[in-house]
C-alpha positions, -999 to +999 in steps of 0.1 A: +618-287+100+653-275+092+648-238+100+686-233+101+689-243+065+660-221+053+667-190+075+704-188+084+725-210+063+746-193+036+726-190+004+750-211-017+751-238+009+713-240+013+706-238-024+730-264-035+720-288-006+684-287-019+692-285-056+719-311-061+698-341-051+671-328-076+697-325-103+711-360-096+676-374-096+669-358-130+701-372-145+693-407-132+657-404-146+672-394-180+695-424-180+666-446-171+645-432-200+673-438-225+680-473-212+643-481-212+640-470-248+671-490-257+657-522-242+624-518-260+642-511-293+663-542-288+633-564-294+636-556-331+598-556-333+589-523-349+552-528-341+560-532-305+583-502-304+556-481-322+528-494-299+548-484-268+556-450-283+519-444-290+512-446-252+538-420-244+512-392-242+492-412-216+523-415-194+530-378-198+494-370-188+498-390-156+530-371-148+511-338-154+483-349-131+509-358-104+525-324-108+492-306-101+492-320-066+530-323-061+542-289-073+510-272-062+513-285-026+551-278-024+544-242-033+518-237-007+536-257+020+569-239+016+551-206+022+532-219+051+565-231+066+580-196+062+550-182+080+554-210+107+519-223+100+529-259+105+495-274+114+480-259+082+509-274+062+500-308+075+465-304+063+476-293+029+499-322+025+473-347+036+448-331+012+473-333-017+483-369-010+448-384-007+432-362-034+460-373-058+453-410-048+416-405-054+421-388-087+446-415-098+419-442-091+394-422-112+420-420-140+426-458-139+388-465-141+384-441-170+413-457-188+398-492-185+363-481-194+373-462-225+404-483-234+396-490-271+385-455-280+415-439-263+439-463-281+423-455-314+426-418-306+463-423-299+467-437-334+468-475-327+462-495-359+459-532-366+496-537-366+503-518-333+470-523-314+481-554-295+514-540-282+498-506-274+469-523-256+493-545-235+514-515-225+483-493-219+466-519-197+494-520-173+498-482-172+462-481-162+468-506-134+498-485-122+481-451-125+478-447-087+516-454-081+527-432-111+506-402-102+510-405-064+548-407-065+550-371-078+535-357-045+562-367-019+588-363-046+581-326-046+569-320-011+598-337+008+621-309-004+600-283+014+611-298+047+648-300+036+645-337+028+658-334-007+683-363-003+656-389+007+635-377-023+665-382-046+672-417-032+635-427-039+639-415-075+672-433-080+660-466-065+629-465-086+649-458-118+675-484-111+649-510-103+631-502-136+664-507-155+669-541-138+633-553-143+631-542-180+652-570-195+637-596-171+601-589-180+606-580-217+631-608-227+635-634-199+597-637-193+589-628-229+562-603-219+572-577-245+553-544-243+534-556-212+568-564-195+581-528-201+549-514-185+550-538-156+586-528-148+576-492-148+546-498-126+565-519-100+594-494-098+569-466-092+551-486-065+584-493-047+592-456-049+559-446-033+564-471-005+599-456+002+585-421+002+557-432+027+584-446+050+604-414+048+572-394+056+563-415+086+599-417+100+616-384+092+590-358+084+576-337+112+550-316+093+541-335+062+511-355+073+495-385+056+469-390+083+434-391+071+424-371+101+444-342+087+425-341+054+410-307+061+429-280+043+413-245+040+395-234+009+421-207+004+451-232+005+433-256-018+426-228-043+463-218-042+474-254-046+454-257-079+462-222-090+499-231-090+496-269-097+476-266-129+500-242-147+529-264-136+512-294-152+505-275-183+542-268-187+548-306-190+520-310-215+535-281-236+567-301-240+548-328-258+530-301-278+563-285-288+577-318-301+545-326-320+543-292-337+580-290-346+579-325-361+549-314-382+567-283-395+598-303-403+580-331-421+580-314-455+618-313-454+623-351-451+623-379-426+660-375-420+652-341-405+626-358-381+652-384-371+678-356-366+654-337-344+647-367-322+684-373-316+692-336-310+663-333-285+676-364-266+710-348-264+696-314-254+675-331-227+707-339-208+714-302-203+678-291-200+670-315-172+701-305-153+689-268-156+654-278-145+669-295-115+689-264-105+658-242-110+634-264-090+660-270-063+655-234-052+617-237-049+615-244-011+639-215-004+619-191-025+586-202-009+599-201+027+615-167+023+584-153+006+561-167+033+584-153+060+585-119+044+623-121+041+626-103+008+663-097+012+671-134+014+646-140-015+665-116-037+699-131-028+686-166-035+672-155-069+706-139-078+725-170-069+701-192-089+705-170-119+743-171-116+743-209-114+719-213-144+737-187-166+772-200-159+762-236-165+742-228-196+768-206-213+795-232-208+773-260-221+761-239-251+797-233-261+807-270-258+776-283-277+780-258-305+817-268-308+812-306-304+778-310-321+789-331-351+808-356-329+779-358-304+754-366-331+777-393-346+776-412-312+739-419-320+739-423-358+764-425-386+742-415-416+759-383-431+726-366-439+712-371-403+745-361-388+745-329-408+709-320-400+713-331-363+743-308-360+723-278-373+693-286-351+713-292-319+731-259-324+698-242-329+684-257-297+713-249-274+719-213-286+691-201-264+700-221-233+710-191-212+676-175-219+659-208-209+678-207-176+663-173-168+628-185-178+631-216-156+643-196-125+616-169-128+589-195-134+599-213-103+600-181-084+564-173-094+552-208-085+569-206-051+554-172-043+519-183-053+518-159-083+494-180-103+488-156-133+525-150-142+532-188-137+502-196-160+514-171-187+549-186-188+535-221-188+517-214-220+544-194-237+578-209-242+567-243-257+531-233-264+516-203-279+547-183-285+565-213-301+535-219-323+535-183-334+572-184-342+569-217-361+542-202-383+560-169-389+596-181-392+588-211-413+570-189-438+599-164-439+629-187-437+617-222-444+637-250-428+660-227-408+630-208-395+616-240-381+648-251-363+653-216-348+617-211-338+624-224-303+653-199-299+630-171-310+603-183-286+629-184-258+639-148-265+603-135-264+594-156-234+625-144-215+614-108-221+579-116-209+593-133-177+614-102-169+585-079-174+563-101-152+589-100-125+590-063-125+552-060-123+541-089-101+553-074-068+569-107-059+595-090-036+571-067-018+538-085-011+540-117+010+511-140+003+509-154+039+515-140+073+521-157+106+491-163+128 
């Protein structure tokens, strides 16, 4: 356990040491997602592309399940480390690891038993069913690796092992990029090949994480004998993990609802939104990486009752997010037309994409504040504020803004609904920070 890093190192040094590997891991994952999409599209088979796309919600749900145990455990463990309750942290980690494994096996079984009804529910028709089924089947096989990988990916950072966590993510992503063309084209496996590449890369990542846990970690146990966390810690794990997973699900909800409200304005608007969101994702994931990078520091300082260091960490995180987001907002607003043209040349889509991209990035600084404060609540075990924010920005508040602004301003109301939601959610997050006593009431005390 790197107590020096968490207790005495300068805030900027500790924060960046933990955050930069997360940011780099996010960027590599984004590159993998774009390349993966490109390889699938290169088949030229629209039914295959559509079939794989239909399974995207299943993959997102697996990631959400993994986050329940990964983010939930990292919140509890970082506070336990701050309170120097190392034995209990070992129990929490073993619980999260094996419970995630058990849950992933249940998910795989359910996916196989209810395969056809689930595929129909996802929208698979006669022309897409074969491809969707092939991709879905291998996702079910790989459910344990996909879900389990999210646990050490998050918990390793609590012990200062952010770099090994990043290496695991990068190796998995690069391996996936290498395997995609081999399985899809060389072996001619199509949709199944894309899924097999994803499953194998996640399996390798899990193996790498297990090696790191066994060789480098001192307090993150994966011994079955340590599977005995207290009821209080288990409750805290789920109280934080469930809202964190809801945040991921709300991203899919936001895309779905925005698409629905844009549909009356033409398919070119839907295409423009897809491109603009891909571009926006580059900045958004970087900001998520910077926000999540501070999680172990927040939790450790909160658990140790060191409110002064907690406040300084928060101020530094906000400075980083706001500086980065303001610069990127200015650049994207200025360069939006050229950026959209990189992806598509159609004048109508370029025009719409420029408008949508500018609408998305204008509220980036507000999103930075929301991300930092949400991470703070999760780290401090403040379940209710974390849950409220999880349902707000891309959930209930966004839906309300879509309904209201589309009725008042039509197309422009739809594309600026996210910015309006960010403004309201940011105000809510500030109010929650003022009223949650996050700087005055430690959740854990040394025993």
